[in-house]
C-alpha positions in Angstrom: -32.6 13.1 -19.2 -35.5 13.7 -16.7 -34.7 16.1 -14.0 -35.0 13.6 -11.4 -32.6 11.2 -12.9 -30.4 13.9 -13.5 -30.4 14.8 -9.9 -29.8 11.3 -8.8 -26.7 11.0 -11.3 -25.3 14.5 -10.1 -26.0 13.3 -6.3 -24.2 9.9 -6.8 -20.8 11.2 -6.0 -21.9 12.8 -3.0 -23.5 9.7 -1.8 -20.4 7.6 -2.5 -18.4 10.2 -0.5 -20.7 9.4 2.3 -20.5 5.6 1.9 -16.7 5.9 1.6 -16.3 8.0 4.8 -13.1 6.8 6.5 -12.5 6.4 10.2 -8.8 6.8 11.5 -7.6 3.5 12.7 -6.1 3.5 16.3 -2.6 4.1 15.3 -1.3 2.1 18.1 2.1 0.5 17.4 1.0 -3.0 18.7 2.7 -4.8 15.6 6.0 -3.3 16.7 8.5 -5.7 18.4 11.1 -4.7 21.1 13.8 -4.6 18.3 11.7 -2.5 16.1 11.1 0.2 18.9 14.8 0.1 19.4 15.9 0.6 15.8 13.1 3.2 15.1 14.1 5.3 18.1 17.5 5.9 16.3 16.1 6.2 12.7 18.5 8.4 10.6 15.6 10.3 9.1 13.3 13.1 10.4 9.8 11.9 11.5 7.5 13.0 8.8 4.0 14.6 9.0 2.0 12.3 6.9 -1.1 13.9 5.7 -4.3 12.7 7.3 -5.9 11.3 4.3 -2.8 8.8 4.0 -2.8 7.8 7.8 -4.2 4.4 8.7 -8.0 4.3 8.3 -10.8 1.7 8.5 -13.1 2.1 5.3 -16.1 0.7 3.8 -15.0 -1.3 0.8 -17.2 -2.0 -2.3 -15.0 -4.3 -4.4 -15.3 -8.0 -4.6 -12.2 -9.4 -3.2 -11.9 -11.8 -0.4 -11.0 -11.0 3.3 -7.1 -11.1 3.4 -6.6 -9.7 -0.1 -4.1 -6.8 -0.6 -5.3 -4.3 -3.1 -3.0 -1.3 -4.2 -4.8 1.7 -5.7 -1.8 3.1 -7.6 -3.6 6.4 -9.0 -4.9 7.2 -5.4 -1.7 6.1 -3.6 -3.7 3.8 -1.1 -3.1 0.1 -0.1 -6.1 -1.7 1.2 -6.2 -4.9 3.5 -9.4 -6.4 3.0 -11.4 -7.2 6.2 -14.8 -9.1 6.5 -18.2 -7.3 6.2 -17.1 -5.0 3.2 -14.5 -3.2 5.3 -10.7 -2.7 4.7 -7.7 -1.2 6.4 -6.6 1.5 4.2 -2.8 2.9 4.3 -1.1 5.5 2.2 1.7 4.2 0.2 4.3 5.8 -2.4 4.1 3.9 -5.7 6.3 3.3 -8.7 6.3 6.0 -11.5 4.1 4.9 -14.2 6.9 3.7 -16.7 8.5 1.5 -13.8 5.3 0.4 -11.8 4.1 -3.2 -11.5 0.4 -4.1 -11.9 -1.5 -7.2 -12.1 -2.2 -10.0 -9.7 0.7 -11.6 -7.4 0.8 -13.7 -4.3 2.8 -13.3 -1.3 5.7 -15.6 -1.7 8.0 -14.5 1.1 7.9 -12.1 4.1 11.0 -10.7 6.1 11.6 -8.5 9.0 14.2 -5.8 8.7 15.4 -7.5 5.4 18.7 -6.9 3.7 18.4 -5.1 0.5 20.3 -6.3 -2.8 20.1 -3.5 -5.5 19.3 -5.3 -8.8 21.7 -4.3 -11.8 18.9 -2.2 -13.2 18.9 0.0 -9.9 22.7 0.0 -9.8 22.8 1.3 -13.5 20.2 4.1 -12.8 20.6 5.1 -9.3 23.7 3.7 -8.2 26.5 2.9 -7.2 25.3 1.2 -4.1 26.8 -1.7 -2.1 26.1 -5.2 -3.4 24.2 -5.8 -0.1 22.7 -3.2 2.5 22.1 -4.8 5.8 18.7 -4.4 7.4 18.3 -1.4 9.7 16.5 1.8 9.9 18.8 3.3 7.1 18.0 0.5 4.6 15.4 1.5 1.7 13.4 -1.5 2.5 12.6 -0.5 6.2 11.1 -2.5 8.8 9.3 -5.1 6.7 9.2 -6.6 3.2 6.5 -8.7 1.5 7.6 -10.1 -1.7 5.4 -10.5 -4.6 5.6 -13.8 -6.5 4.0 -14.6 -9.9 3.5 -18.3 -9.6 6.6 -19.5 -8.4 8.9 -16.7 -9.7 9.8 -13.6 -7.8 8.6 -10.6 -9.5 11.4 -8.5 -7.9 8.6 -6.2 -6.6 7.9 -5.7 -2.9 5.6 -3.9 -0.6 8.0 -2.5 2.1 8.8 0.0 4.7 10.9 3.2 4.1 13.7 5.5 5.1 11.9 8.2 3.4 8.4 8.5 4.8 8.0 12.1 3.4 7.2 10.6 0.2 4.2 8.6 1.2 1.2 9.6 -1.1 3.6 10.1 -4.1 4.7 8.2 -7.2 8.5 8.3 -6.7 10.0 4.9 -6.2 11.4 2.5 -8.4 8.4 0.3 -8.9 8.0 -1.0 -5.3 5.2 -0.1 -3.1 6.4 1.9 0.1 4.9 2.3 3.5 5.7 3.9 6.8 7.7 1.4 8.9 4.8 1.5 11.3 2.1 0.8 8.7 4.1 -2.1 7.0 4.6 -3.6 10.4 0.7 -3.6 11.0 0.2 -4.9 7.6 2.6 -7.5 8.1 1.1 -8.9 11.3 -2.1 -9.3 9.1 -0.7 -10.9 5.8 0.0 -14.6 5.4 2.1 -16.4 3.0 0.1 -17.2 -0.2 -2.3 -14.2 0.1 -3.4 -12.5 -3.1 -2.2 -9.0 -4.0 -3.9 -7.1 -6.6 -1.9 -4.1 -8.0 -4.6 -1.9 -10.1 -3.2 -0.3 -13.3 -3.4 3.3 -13.9 -6.5 4.4 -14.8 -8.3 2.0 -12.5 -9.2 2.6 -8.8 -11.3 1.7 -6.0 -13.5 4.8 -6.1 -14.1 4.2 -9.7 -15.3 0.5 -8.6 -17.6 2.1 -6.0 -19.0 4.5 -8.7 -19.6 1.7 -11.1 -21.2 -0.5 -8.3 -23.6 2.4 -7.4 -24.6 2.9 -11.1 -25.4 -0.8 -11.1 -27.5 -0.5 -8.1 -25.3 -3.0 -6.1 
C-alpha cells in the first residue's frame, strides 16, 4: 500500500474520534414530574456515580435511521435517540447478557409511567421468588418509565425502562431488557411516540463500526 494511503487508513480512527466527539447534554430534570421528584427523593438505593461516557450526551450520528428512531448499541452500552441534522441524544444503558438479549427491529407499542412489574415465569424460575405483581415505585425494577417493545402486534416482553440499580449502567447484567437511569428514561420518554421504531443492534455491530464503514466509503 502506498505510504499516503496507509497514512489515511491509520488516521481514520483518529478522524472518526474527532467526528464522533460528544457534548454533555444539559442534565436538566425538566422531564420529571412533581410525582417523579417526590418518589425519587426517597429512592431506596444509593445515588450512583455514572461514568462520564455513560452520561447523557449530544453526539454526531452517522447511521441512516430517521429522526425519532431509537437505536440500542448493545456492545457499547449506548442508546441513541436520533435527532435531525445527523445528531442524536446518547444515553448510557445496561443491557442483557448475550444469551438473554433481544436484538432486531421493534416498535414502541406501549408506554407507562411508574409501571407495575409482573415477573415472567422464566424470571421467577431463574431469579425468584418474587410477588406476582410489584407495584410501581422507586423500589420497582422497572423504575420511573417503561417503553414496551412490540414485534407487529405482539408484545416482545422486552422493555426500555428505568432501574433501581443505577450502578450497573454501562454493563451487561440484566435479563434482556434495556435499563436506563430514571432521569434518563424520563428524558427519553418525553421524546418518544407510540409507533416509533426501535433498532437493537446484535453483538458484533455498533454505531462506531457504522461510522468507520461510512468513512471508508467516503460518505
